[in-house]
MDAnalysis code that builds the backbone (N, CA, C; Angstrom):
import MDAnalysis as mda
import numpy as np

u = mda.Universe.empty(657, n_residues=219, atom_resindex=np.repeat(np.arange(219), 3), trajectory=True)
u.add_TopologyAttr("name", ["N", "CA", "C"] * 219)
u.add_TopologyAttr("resid", np.arange(1, 220))
u.add_TopologyAttr("resname", ["MET", "PHE", "ASN", "LYS", "LEU", "ILE", "ALA", "GLY", "ALA", "PRO", "SER", "ARG", "LYS", "THR", "ARG", "PHE", "HIS", "ASP", "ALA", "CYS", "GLY", "ARG", "SER", "VAL", "PRO", "VAL", "GLY", "ARG", "ALA", "LEU", "ARG", "ASN", "GLY", "SER", "ARG", "ALA", "LEU", "VAL", "GLY", "ALA", "ILE", "GLY", "ARG", "VAL", "MET", "LEU", "ASP", "VAL", "ARG", "PRO", "ALA", "ARG", "PRO", "TRP", "ILE", "SER", "PHE", "ASP", "ALA", "GLN", "ALA", "LEU", "ILE", "ASP", "GLU", "ARG", "LEU", "ASP", "ALA", "GLU", "SER", "SER", "VAL", "LEU", "GLU", "PHE", "GLY", "SER", "GLY", "MET", "SER", "THR", "LEU", "TRP", "PHE", "ALA", "ARG", "ARG", "VAL", "GLY", "ARG", "ILE", "VAL", "SER", "ARG", "GLU", "ASP", "HIS", "ALA", "GLY", "TRP", "HIS", "GLY", "GLU", "ILE", "ALA", "GLY", "ARG", "LEU", "ALA", "ASP", "SER", "ASN", "ALA", "GLU", "ILE", "ASP", "TYR", "ARG", "HIS", "ALA", "PRO", "GLY", "ARG", "GLU", "GLU", "TYR", "LEU", "ALA", "VAL", "PRO", "ASP", "GLY", "GLU", "ILE", "PHE", "ASP", "LEU", "VAL", "LEU", "VAL", "ASP", "GLY", "LYS", "PHE", "ARG", "ASP", "GLU", "CYS", "VAL", "GLU", "LEU", "GLY", "LEU", "SER", "LEU", "LEU", "LYS", "PRO", "GLY", "GLY", "MET", "LEU", "TYR", "LEU", "ASP", "ASN", "ALA", "ASP", "HIS", "GLY", "VAL", "GLY", "GLU", "PHE", "ASP", "GLY", "ASP", "VAL", "PRO", "ARG", "ALA", "VAL", "SER", "MET", "ILE", "GLU", "GLU", "ALA", "SER", "ARG", "THR", "ARG", "GLY", "TRP", "PRO", "MET", "LYS", "SER", "PHE", "THR", "ASP", "PHE", "ALA", "PRO", "THR", "THR", "PHE", "PHE", "ALA", "GLN", "ARG", "GLY", "LEU", "LEU", "ILE", "GLN", "ARG", "ARG"])
u.atoms.positions = np.array([
    [-65.671, 35.802, 181.743],
    [-65.794, 37.317, 182.378],
    [-66.512, 38.126, 182.360],
    [-67.309, 38.368, 181.340],
    [-68.604, 39.306, 181.622],
    [-69.515, 38.582, 181.958],
    [-69.693, 37.340, 182.220],
    [-70.751, 36.152, 182.947],
    [-70.282, 36.545, 184.100],
    [-69.159, 36.267, 185.049],
    [-68.333, 36.593, 186.146],
    [-68.764, 37.442, 186.778],
    [-69.043, 38.990, 185.915],
    [-69.115, 40.118, 186.397],
    [-70.725, 40.526, 186.730],
    [-71.644, 39.967, 186.119],
    [-72.986, 39.872, 185.865],
    [-73.428, 39.193, 186.725],
    [-73.039, 37.978, 186.567],
    [-73.860, 36.681, 187.754],
    [-72.571, 36.462, 188.759],
    [-71.796, 36.738, 188.562],
    [-70.497, 36.290, 190.254],
    [-70.529, 35.108, 190.002],
    [-71.241, 34.114, 189.777],
    [-70.795, 32.383, 189.840],
    [-72.076, 31.510, 188.796],
    [-71.292, 30.627, 187.970],
    [-71.825, 30.245, 187.017],
    [-73.599, 29.887, 187.396],
    [-73.309, 29.371, 188.614],
    [-74.523, 28.782, 188.902],
    [-75.962, 30.302, 189.212],
    [-75.569, 30.970, 189.016],
    [-76.409, 32.176, 189.605],
    [-76.958, 33.027, 187.939],
    [-78.241, 33.642, 187.673],
    [-78.353, 34.361, 186.243],
    [-78.217, 35.544, 186.334],
    [-77.784, 36.206, 187.514],
    [-77.466, 37.416, 187.699],
    [-76.868, 37.698, 189.300],
    [-76.346, 38.804, 189.567],
    [-76.232, 38.577, 191.307],
    [-77.257, 38.975, 192.059],
    [-78.219, 39.407, 191.393],
    [-79.437, 39.927, 192.314],
    [-80.550, 38.434, 192.252],
    [-80.084, 37.390, 191.795],
    [-80.646, 35.923, 191.472],
    [-79.514, 35.017, 192.766],
    [-80.321, 34.250, 193.676],
    [-79.823, 32.900, 194.243],
    [-79.482, 32.089, 193.509],
    [-78.565, 31.058, 194.072],
    [-78.464, 29.862, 192.885],
    [-79.941, 29.034, 192.540],
    [-80.654, 29.306, 193.584],
    [-81.789, 28.453, 192.986],
    [-82.827, 29.343, 192.156],
    [-82.083, 30.545, 191.709],
    [-83.118, 31.360, 190.341],
    [-84.103, 32.291, 191.448],
    [-84.311, 32.479, 192.582],
    [-85.207, 33.228, 193.206],
    [-84.434, 34.674, 193.355],
    [-85.325, 35.856, 193.275],
    [-84.749, 37.200, 193.094],
    [-84.410, 37.751, 193.963],
    [-83.887, 39.109, 194.415],
    [-83.988, 39.570, 195.893],
    [-85.346, 40.630, 195.530],
    [-85.780, 40.643, 196.648],
    [-87.009, 41.465, 195.671],
    [-86.594, 43.036, 195.568],
    [-87.354, 44.003, 194.855],
    [-87.137, 44.626, 194.630],
    [-86.553, 46.067, 196.263],
    [-87.467, 46.416, 196.514],
    [-87.048, 46.378, 198.172],
    [-85.992, 46.650, 198.670],
    [-85.313, 45.305, 199.103],
    [-84.945, 44.374, 199.586],
    [-83.235, 44.837, 198.857],
    [-83.507, 44.575, 197.344],
    [-82.368, 45.120, 196.957],
    [-81.858, 46.448, 196.870],
    [-82.845, 47.374, 196.765],
    [-82.123, 48.639, 197.030],
    [-81.696, 49.254, 198.249],
    [-82.791, 48.571, 199.395],
    [-82.116, 48.745, 201.043],
    [-80.627, 48.264, 201.178],
    [-80.218, 47.206, 200.646],
    [-79.212, 46.104, 200.956],
    [-77.791, 46.123, 199.709],
    [-78.944, 46.113, 198.719],
    [-77.597, 46.147, 197.578],
    [-76.275, 47.076, 197.868],
    [-76.253, 48.369, 197.468],
    [-75.273, 49.138, 197.878],
    [-74.586, 48.829, 198.916],
    [-75.353, 48.623, 200.282],
    [-74.044, 47.887, 201.560],
    [-73.130, 46.853, 201.040],
    [-74.352, 46.177, 200.752],
    [-72.949, 44.442, 200.017],
    [-72.140, 45.132, 199.002],
    [-72.407, 46.242, 198.041],
    [-71.221, 46.317, 197.458],
    [-70.236, 47.059, 197.892],
    [-70.264, 47.907, 198.432],
    [-69.127, 49.022, 199.279],
    [-68.635, 47.933, 200.391],
    [-69.364, 46.948, 201.077],
    [-68.556, 45.824, 202.011],
    [-67.890, 44.712, 200.941],
    [-68.288, 44.484, 199.682],
    [-67.727, 43.536, 198.871],
    [-66.010, 44.374, 198.543],
    [-65.991, 45.840, 198.031],
    [-65.005, 46.315, 197.362],
    [-63.832, 46.624, 198.844],
    [-64.604, 46.830, 199.785],
    [-63.339, 46.982, 200.691],
    [-62.703, 45.824, 201.301],
    [-63.455, 44.385, 201.195],
    [-62.940, 43.072, 201.560],
    [-61.981, 43.049, 200.314],
    [-62.347, 43.194, 199.299],
    [-61.532, 43.084, 197.985],
    [-60.467, 43.587, 197.886],
    [-60.930, 44.909, 198.006],
    [-59.499, 45.811, 197.305],
    [-58.627, 46.140, 198.979],
    [-59.337, 46.223, 200.281],
    [-59.084, 46.623, 201.181],
    [-58.374, 45.683, 202.595],
    [-58.634, 44.608, 202.122],
    [-58.841, 43.092, 203.395],
    [-59.456, 43.613, 204.737],
    [-60.706, 44.673, 204.419],
    [-61.596, 44.916, 205.466],
    [-62.728, 43.675, 205.679],
    [-62.823, 43.529, 206.592],
    [-63.617, 42.671, 206.747],
    [-64.427, 43.010, 207.923],
    [-65.461, 43.459, 208.096],
    [-66.434, 43.679, 209.124],
    [-66.737, 42.693, 210.412],
    [-67.119, 43.244, 211.377],
    [-67.216, 42.112, 212.368],
    [-68.623, 41.837, 212.676],
    [-69.254, 41.278, 211.924],
    [-70.657, 41.302, 212.007],
    [-71.488, 39.941, 211.048],
    [-72.221, 39.340, 211.088],
    [-72.554, 38.144, 210.631],
    [-72.341, 38.235, 208.899],
    [-71.995, 37.518, 208.055],
    [-72.351, 37.567, 206.971],
    [-73.046, 36.562, 205.916],
    [-74.534, 37.303, 206.618],
    [-75.423, 36.673, 206.443],
    [-76.337, 37.700, 205.591],
    [-77.838, 37.346, 205.346],
    [-78.459, 38.301, 204.923],
    [-78.978, 39.607, 205.946],
    [-78.383, 40.455, 205.260],
    [-79.100, 42.071, 205.845],
    [-80.398, 41.914, 207.013],
    [-81.241, 41.919, 206.094],
    [-82.372, 41.786, 206.790],
    [-82.463, 40.649, 207.686],
    [-82.490, 39.410, 208.005],
    [-82.285, 38.230, 208.816],
    [-81.289, 38.902, 209.954],
    [-80.300, 39.215, 209.872],
    [-79.264, 39.943, 210.811],
    [-79.817, 41.293, 211.575],
    [-81.124, 41.727, 211.012],
    [-81.515, 43.059, 212.117],
    [-82.717, 41.854, 212.460],
    [-83.154, 41.113, 212.294],
    [-84.192, 40.828, 213.075],
    [-83.803, 40.028, 214.246],
    [-82.380, 39.364, 213.850],
    [-81.670, 38.667, 214.769],
    [-80.842, 39.635, 216.090],
    [-80.891, 40.225, 215.305],
    [-80.313, 41.908, 216.807],
    [-81.093, 41.999, 217.517],
    [-82.609, 42.037, 217.100],
    [-83.781, 42.762, 217.923],
    [-84.133, 41.299, 218.541],
    [-83.785, 40.255, 218.646],
    [-84.266, 39.044, 219.606],
    [-83.052, 39.179, 220.569],
    [-81.841, 39.039, 220.523],
    [-80.941, 38.408, 221.030],
    [-80.450, 39.972, 221.973],
    [-80.161, 39.585, 223.503],
    [-80.181, 40.576, 224.347],
    [-78.292, 39.621, 224.947],
    [-78.093, 40.063, 226.234],
    [-76.857, 40.160, 227.102],
    [-76.935, 38.741, 228.033],
    [-78.733, 38.228, 227.728],
    [-79.025, 36.912, 228.138],
    [-79.246, 35.550, 227.844],
    [-79.165, 36.306, 226.077],
    [-78.912, 35.030, 225.410],
    [-77.554, 33.875, 225.346],
    [-77.993, 33.025, 224.752],
    [-77.255, 32.225, 224.616],
    [-77.219, 31.710, 223.071],
    [-76.225, 31.505, 222.492],
    [-75.951, 31.080, 220.747],
    [-75.161, 29.981, 220.331],
    [-75.561, 29.065, 219.876],
    [-74.539, 27.645, 219.371],
    [-74.529, 28.019, 217.736],
    [-73.471, 28.171, 217.465],
    [-72.977, 28.575, 216.276],
    [-71.996, 27.625, 215.597],
    [-72.103, 26.730, 214.540],
    [-71.381, 25.783, 213.408],
    [-70.678, 27.007, 212.349],
    [-69.564, 27.043, 212.464],
    [-68.485, 27.960, 211.522],
    [-68.865, 29.120, 212.036],
    [-67.285, 29.266, 212.524],
    [-67.229, 30.662, 213.153],
    [-66.945, 31.668, 211.875],
    [-66.583, 32.443, 212.767],
    [-66.302, 34.221, 211.885],
    [-66.452, 35.737, 212.260],
    [-66.749, 36.306, 211.400],
    [-67.063, 37.613, 212.176],
    [-68.114, 37.956, 212.668],
    [-69.371, 36.826, 212.598],
    [-70.524, 36.331, 213.411],
    [-70.143, 36.455, 214.752],
    [-69.111, 35.107, 215.031],
    [-68.561, 34.750, 216.606],
    [-68.397, 36.088, 217.555],
    [-67.280, 36.806, 216.532],
    [-67.366, 38.676, 217.030],
    [-68.017, 39.163, 217.519],
    [-69.055, 39.679, 216.901],
    [-70.382, 40.719, 216.534],
    [-71.257, 39.494, 218.275],
    [-71.279, 38.248, 217.790],
    [-72.383, 37.378, 218.973],
    [-71.884, 38.033, 219.902],
    [-70.056, 38.233, 220.632],
    [-69.468, 38.331, 221.390],
    [-69.459, 39.532, 222.107],
    [-70.176, 40.584, 221.446],
    [-70.784, 41.786, 221.748],
    [-72.001, 42.321, 222.431],
    [-72.639, 41.231, 222.310],
    [-74.142, 41.008, 222.333],
    [-74.899, 39.988, 223.293],
    [-74.080, 38.784, 223.385],
    [-74.908, 37.622, 224.041],
    [-74.084, 37.597, 225.440],
    [-74.820, 36.375, 226.178],
    [-74.198, 36.200, 227.142],
    [-73.077, 34.924, 227.296],
    [-73.555, 34.146, 226.517],
    [-72.594, 32.668, 225.871],
    [-72.833, 32.125, 224.417],
    [-71.718, 31.650, 224.313],
    [-71.738, 31.658, 222.652],
    [-71.053, 29.858, 222.769],
    [-71.391, 28.696, 222.350],
    [-70.721, 27.554, 221.983],
    [-70.516, 27.736, 220.237],
    [-69.336, 27.241, 220.113],
    [-68.887, 28.055, 218.714],
    [-67.946, 26.608, 218.247],
    [-68.181, 26.100, 216.925],
    [-67.274, 25.233, 216.458],
    [-66.915, 25.647, 214.707],
    [-65.830, 25.133, 214.900],
    [-64.787, 25.455, 213.232],
    [-63.919, 24.573, 212.805],
    [-64.071, 23.949, 212.052],
    [-63.073, 22.995, 211.341],
    [-61.727, 23.359, 210.935],
    [-61.738, 24.659, 210.657],
    [-60.160, 25.272, 209.812],
    [-59.407, 25.626, 210.930],
    [-58.003, 25.077, 211.430],
    [-57.414, 25.042, 212.236],
    [-56.898, 26.842, 212.685],
    [-56.516, 27.361, 210.995],
    [-56.170, 28.713, 211.253],
    [-56.902, 29.750, 211.693],
    [-58.279, 29.721, 211.039],
    [-59.479, 30.363, 210.932],
    [-59.417, 30.437, 212.541],
    [-59.757, 29.063, 213.110],
    [-60.105, 28.782, 214.579],
    [-58.817, 29.971, 215.374],
    [-57.921, 29.640, 215.097],
    [-56.781, 30.481, 215.821],
    [-56.890, 31.936, 215.909],
    [-57.108, 32.574, 214.874],
    [-56.854, 34.326, 214.369],
    [-58.309, 34.208, 215.406],
    [-59.704, 33.640, 214.713],
    [-60.966, 34.418, 215.573],
    [-60.725, 33.816, 217.176],
    [-60.403, 33.023, 217.977],
    [-59.556, 32.794, 219.196],
    [-59.064, 33.895, 219.861],
    [-58.089, 34.669, 218.749],
    [-56.923, 35.742, 219.142],
    [-58.038, 36.894, 219.737],
    [-59.126, 36.999, 218.702],
    [-59.735, 38.620, 218.893],
    [-61.058, 38.127, 219.486],
    [-61.001, 37.262, 220.208],
    [-62.540, 37.135, 221.504],
    [-61.589, 36.985, 223.018],
    [-60.450, 37.373, 223.369],
    [-59.820, 37.488, 224.359],
    [-60.397, 38.378, 225.409],
    [-60.663, 39.675, 224.463],
    [-61.427, 40.651, 225.289],
    [-63.140, 40.839, 225.539],
    [-63.578, 39.236, 225.197],
    [-65.026, 39.224, 225.283],
    [-65.157, 39.083, 226.784],
    [-66.779, 39.840, 226.848],
    [-67.070, 39.721, 228.373],
    [-67.805, 38.241, 228.421],
    [-68.193, 37.843, 227.002],
    [-69.207, 36.563, 227.166],
    [-68.697, 35.470, 227.407],
    [-69.282, 34.410, 228.483],
    [-69.041, 33.364, 228.021],
    [-68.969, 32.585, 226.852],
    [-67.816, 31.838, 226.670],
    [-67.066, 31.487, 225.074],
    [-66.589, 29.999, 225.514],
    [-67.547, 28.900, 225.069],
    [-66.688, 27.505, 224.367],
    [-66.664, 27.935, 223.254],
    [-65.377, 27.526, 222.329],
    [-65.018, 27.727, 220.879],
    [-63.916, 26.724, 220.654],
    [-64.346, 26.009, 220.077],
    [-63.114, 24.615, 219.809],
    [-62.935, 24.546, 218.127],
    [-61.919, 24.055, 217.788],
    [-61.440, 23.391, 216.657],
    [-61.655, 22.385, 216.387],
    [-62.617, 22.046, 215.813],
    [-63.323, 20.267, 215.588],
    [-62.983, 20.273, 214.011],
    [-62.081, 19.664, 213.995],
    [-61.817, 19.137, 212.168],
    [-62.374, 17.838, 212.069],
    [-63.240, 17.134, 213.171],
    [-63.928, 16.189, 212.585],
    [-65.351, 16.191, 212.620],
    [-66.007, 15.407, 212.227],
    [-67.444, 15.476, 212.473],
    [-68.018, 15.159, 213.799],
    [-67.337, 14.400, 214.603],
    [-68.337, 14.017, 215.806],
    [-67.652, 15.206, 217.130],
    [-66.612, 15.657, 216.668],
    [-66.333, 16.809, 217.566],
    [-67.247, 18.232, 216.675],
    [-67.354, 17.974, 215.646],
    [-68.105, 19.608, 215.414],
    [-69.694, 19.256, 215.825],
    [-69.920, 18.069, 215.587],
    [-71.057, 18.192, 216.813],
    [-71.640, 17.969, 217.663],
    [-70.301, 17.504, 218.781],
    [-70.482, 17.799, 220.079],
    [-70.977, 18.981, 220.788],
    [-71.799, 19.211, 221.960],
    [-72.113, 20.275, 222.130],
    [-72.551, 19.889, 223.576],
    [-72.179, 20.671, 224.483],
    [-72.763, 20.526, 226.099],
    [-74.000, 19.449, 226.485],
    [-74.007, 18.190, 227.197],
    [-75.090, 18.031, 227.331],
    [-76.274, 18.817, 227.982],
    [-77.786, 18.694, 227.548],
    [-78.157, 19.506, 228.484],
    [-78.699, 21.089, 227.897],
    [-78.106, 21.726, 227.479],
    [-77.864, 23.226, 226.888],
    [-79.019, 23.308, 225.887],
    [-79.580, 23.958, 226.179],
    [-80.882, 24.650, 224.767],
    [-80.068, 26.341, 224.654],
    [-80.644, 26.572, 223.400],
    [-80.022, 28.227, 222.926],
    [-81.154, 28.816, 222.630],
    [-81.017, 30.152, 222.384],
    [-81.904, 30.927, 221.884],
    [-81.875, 31.571, 220.365],
    [-80.517, 30.774, 219.603],
    [-80.563, 31.022, 218.439],
    [-79.147, 30.168, 218.330],
    [-79.384, 29.025, 216.695],
    [-78.526, 28.169, 216.264],
    [-78.436, 28.769, 214.829],
    [-77.046, 28.991, 214.685],
    [-76.702, 29.328, 213.331],
    [-75.795, 28.578, 212.756],
    [-76.234, 27.711, 211.329],
    [-75.421, 26.681, 211.122],
    [-75.617, 27.534, 209.606],
    [-74.024, 27.324, 209.390],
    [-73.018, 28.357, 208.305],
    [-71.552, 27.668, 208.113],
    [-71.773, 26.434, 208.104],
    [-70.288, 25.723, 208.101],
    [-70.578, 24.422, 207.541],
    [-69.959, 23.243, 208.401],
    [-70.080, 22.364, 207.567],
    [-71.195, 21.076, 207.737],
    [-71.309, 20.031, 207.338],
    [-72.502, 19.333, 207.804],
    [-73.659, 19.948, 208.082],
    [-74.189, 21.018, 206.976],
    [-75.391, 21.801, 207.479],
    [-76.456, 20.585, 207.916],
    [-76.990, 19.481, 207.136],
    [-77.717, 19.247, 207.299],
    [-77.843, 18.268, 208.775],
    [-76.847, 17.796, 209.206],
    [-76.887, 17.358, 210.423],
    [-76.769, 18.461, 212.030],
    [-76.379, 19.724, 211.140],
    [-76.358, 20.554, 212.419],
    [-77.515, 21.256, 212.463],
    [-78.439, 21.047, 211.284],
    [-80.182, 21.438, 211.285],
    [-80.852, 20.382, 212.034],
    [-80.287, 19.166, 211.851],
    [-81.415, 18.037, 212.436],
    [-80.787, 18.302, 214.199],
    [-79.642, 18.547, 214.543],
    [-79.244, 18.959, 215.570],
    [-79.646, 19.881, 216.507],
    [-79.728, 21.357, 215.684],
    [-80.131, 22.398, 216.200],
    [-81.426, 22.578, 216.707],
    [-82.411, 21.882, 215.907],
    [-83.804, 21.971, 215.575],
    [-84.485, 21.131, 217.166],
    [-83.463, 20.606, 217.538],
    [-84.230, 19.501, 218.838],
    [-83.194, 20.580, 220.298],
    [-82.685, 21.923, 220.183],
    [-81.895, 22.369, 221.059],
    [-82.224, 23.830, 221.239],
    [-83.441, 24.178, 220.472],
    [-83.735, 25.967, 220.425],
    [-84.906, 25.532, 222.252],
    [-84.510, 26.790, 222.558],
    [-85.533, 27.405, 223.506],
    [-86.845, 27.392, 223.064],
    [-87.763, 27.380, 224.153],
    [-89.082, 28.182, 223.149],
    [-89.143, 29.564, 223.043],
    [-89.249, 29.713, 221.816],
    [-89.097, 31.054, 221.090],
    [-87.576, 31.172, 220.320],
    [-87.191, 30.125, 220.433],
    [-85.392, 30.134, 219.991],
    [-85.136, 30.181, 218.498],
    [-84.350, 30.577, 217.715],
    [-84.492, 30.708, 216.352],
    [-83.234, 29.783, 215.770],
    [-83.872, 29.284, 214.681],
    [-82.478, 28.709, 214.013],
    [-82.486, 29.172, 212.756],
    [-81.127, 29.632, 211.980],
    [-80.867, 30.364, 210.599],
    [-80.087, 29.275, 210.178],
    [-80.244, 28.881, 208.882],
    [-79.653, 28.319, 208.224],
    [-78.755, 29.418, 206.455],
    [-77.573, 29.404, 206.520],
    [-77.129, 30.275, 205.518],
    [-77.064, 29.836, 204.304],
    [-76.995, 30.281, 203.415],
    [-76.834, 29.439, 202.063],
    [-77.608, 28.437, 201.625],
    [-78.990, 28.226, 201.866],
    [-80.202, 27.464, 202.047],
    [-79.832, 26.945, 200.185],
    [-79.736, 27.533, 199.809],
    [-79.142, 27.752, 198.067],
    [-78.719, 26.885, 197.459],
    [-77.782, 26.255, 198.303],
    [-76.401, 25.670, 197.666],
    [-77.432, 24.232, 197.442],
    [-76.129, 23.079, 196.713],
    [-76.349, 21.924, 196.881],
    [-76.007, 20.940, 197.777],
    [-75.896, 19.632, 197.433],
    [-75.079, 18.654, 198.198],
    [-73.393, 19.113, 198.007],
    [-72.385, 19.287, 198.831],
    [-71.192, 19.393, 198.641],
    [-70.326, 18.988, 199.830],
    [-68.856, 18.477, 199.623],
    [-68.337, 17.988, 200.596],
    [-67.853, 18.689, 201.920],
    [-67.958, 20.326, 201.411],
    [-67.612, 21.316, 202.732],
    [-69.460, 21.280, 203.104],
    [-70.308, 21.826, 202.532],
    [-71.299, 21.936, 203.192],
    [-72.412, 20.969, 203.703],
    [-71.974, 19.867, 203.146],
    [-72.984, 18.502, 203.515],
    [-74.165, 18.270, 202.834],
    [-75.316, 18.359, 203.180],
    [-76.601, 17.965, 202.221],
    [-77.615, 18.647, 202.478],
    [-77.535, 19.901, 201.730],
    [-78.051, 21.321, 202.163],
    [-79.436, 21.230, 201.806],
    [-80.209, 20.635, 200.772],
    [-81.488, 20.413, 200.399],
    [-82.056, 19.606, 201.780],
    [-81.038, 19.056, 202.027],
    [-81.572, 18.066, 203.177],
    [-82.471, 19.069, 204.048],
    [-81.532, 19.718, 204.862],
    [-81.195, 20.892, 205.531],
    [-82.878, 21.393, 205.182],
    [-82.583, 22.272, 204.392],
    [-83.967, 23.163, 204.380],
    [-85.128, 22.175, 204.007],
    [-85.246, 20.966, 203.822],
    [-86.612, 20.034, 203.898],
    [-87.065, 19.497, 205.609],
    [-86.017, 19.630, 205.998],
    [-86.061, 19.457, 207.595],
    [-86.520, 20.561, 208.140],
    [-86.067, 21.554, 207.970],
    [-86.671, 22.995, 208.530],
    [-88.019, 23.237, 207.944],
    [-88.431, 22.936, 206.547],
    [-89.963, 23.210, 206.052],
    [-90.860, 22.329, 206.484],
    [-90.224, 21.003, 207.390],
    [-90.976, 20.012, 207.914],
    [-91.384, 20.425, 209.152],
    [-90.085, 21.191, 209.791],
    [-90.986, 21.465, 211.252],
    [-91.609, 22.904, 211.056],
    [-91.618, 23.284, 210.127],
    [-92.557, 24.471, 210.116],
    [-93.864, 24.090, 209.791],
    [-94.054, 23.231, 208.620],
    [-95.088, 22.485, 208.578],
    [-95.897, 21.549, 209.984],
    [-95.175, 20.873, 210.298],
    [-95.713, 19.877, 210.914],
    [-96.156, 20.397, 212.868],
    [-95.118, 21.238, 212.880],
    [-95.033, 21.889, 214.377],
    [-95.948, 23.291, 214.570],
    [-96.031, 23.603, 213.387],
    [-96.498, 24.939, 213.305],
    [-95.359, 26.427, 213.683],
    [-94.019, 25.943, 213.188],
    [-92.983, 27.058, 213.809],
    [-92.841, 28.291, 212.623],
    [-93.271, 29.427, 212.972],
    [-92.937, 30.213, 211.501],
    [-91.704, 30.189, 211.288],
    [-91.640, 30.440, 209.640],
    [-90.158, 30.238, 209.161],
    [-90.441, 31.535, 207.838],
    [-89.267, 31.656, 208.159],
    [-89.323, 33.019, 206.939],
    [-87.702, 32.431, 206.049],
    [-87.808, 32.951, 204.683],
    [-87.166, 33.086, 203.259],
    [-86.565, 34.224, 203.300],
    [-85.028, 34.306, 202.988],
    [-84.266, 35.477, 202.750],
    [-83.623, 35.486, 201.714],
    [-84.028, 35.659, 200.533],
    [-83.214, 36.001, 199.018],
    [-82.745, 37.876, 199.310],
    [-81.498, 37.382, 199.358],
    [-80.761, 39.061, 199.933],
    [-79.155, 39.124, 199.919],
    [-78.719, 40.205, 200.018],
    [-77.697, 40.415, 200.082],
    [-76.851, 40.106, 201.479],
    [-75.433, 39.809, 201.535],
    [-75.022, 40.033, 202.835],
    [-73.410, 40.676, 202.720],
    [-73.169, 41.300, 203.941],
    [-71.825, 42.112, 204.116],
    [-70.930, 41.202, 203.422],
    [-70.466, 42.435, 202.545],
    [-68.693, 41.999, 201.933],
    [-69.223, 41.385, 200.443],
    [-70.227, 40.688, 200.409],
    [-70.652, 39.457, 198.968],
    [-71.245, 40.184, 198.270],
    [-71.443, 40.987, 196.914],
    [-71.993, 41.390, 196.490],
    [-73.537, 40.347, 194.999],
    [-73.466, 39.193, 196.099],
    [-74.475, 38.576, 194.913],
    [-75.333, 38.088, 196.189],
    [-76.729, 37.677, 195.264],
    [-77.542, 36.737, 196.485],
    [-77.464, 35.316, 196.883],
    [-78.360, 36.012, 198.313],
    [-77.935, 34.230, 198.564],
    [-79.109, 34.198, 199.341],
    [-79.414, 32.608, 199.625],
    [-80.480, 32.213, 200.252],
    [-80.408, 32.100, 201.607],
    [-81.440, 32.529, 202.627],
    [-81.250, 32.004, 204.353],
    [-82.251, 31.479, 204.606],
    [-82.505, 30.980, 205.486],
    [-83.814, 30.140, 206.390],
    [-83.941, 30.809, 207.459],
    [-85.001, 30.954, 207.871],
    [-84.575, 31.357, 209.793],
    [-86.131, 30.764, 210.283],
    [-86.343, 29.818, 211.473],
    [-87.265, 28.946, 211.608],
    [-87.571, 29.447, 213.346],
    [-88.021, 29.591, 213.999],
    [-88.130, 29.812, 215.297],
    [-89.234, 29.404, 215.823],
    [-88.660, 28.688, 216.827],
    [-89.883, 27.654, 217.648],
    [-90.741, 27.976, 218.788],
    [-92.479, 27.821, 218.433],
    [-93.481, 28.375, 219.374],
    [-92.596, 27.820, 220.911],
])
């Protein structure tokens, strides 16, 4: 019980460390830690789920600066982020494997002005199926088959477009896919193509423990 309170999960040293042992920088912890704690209490005690991406606070702020009403987003794994994008961008392509969650989010998207292609995709082929010839300002990878989604997403970025991999500190799992391979592909793209990459060990809305995200931008 004590370990759960301090670390949040067996894979972390403390709530201020991601699963790979990286610690949240002090400035980031001071800036975002209290926000995450309040959000976590609201989710656990009141079932309050803010309509914003559950990714690094700092990464979210950077992404928000670079998206506008003309932007297009490809999202693998839907949720509060889908609702957030629906208020900010012109087009969303999103895939979700969980039928119940898909139904809940779809119902909340009914009054959006964005053009939305949102599908329940329980299988791999459906999950990775995106409109032919379309490219995106942002690809968000936060669901299943993360290595395959990253591999596909890197090929679908507009010049200046971004790809964000959430939970980049995870290992290989039935739900996530091969996350270390996904990380390696992003690092390779940054090294060989000269695309800028940023790493975020940070807190996220509603979760008071650190996690890592990777953001890469096509030149």
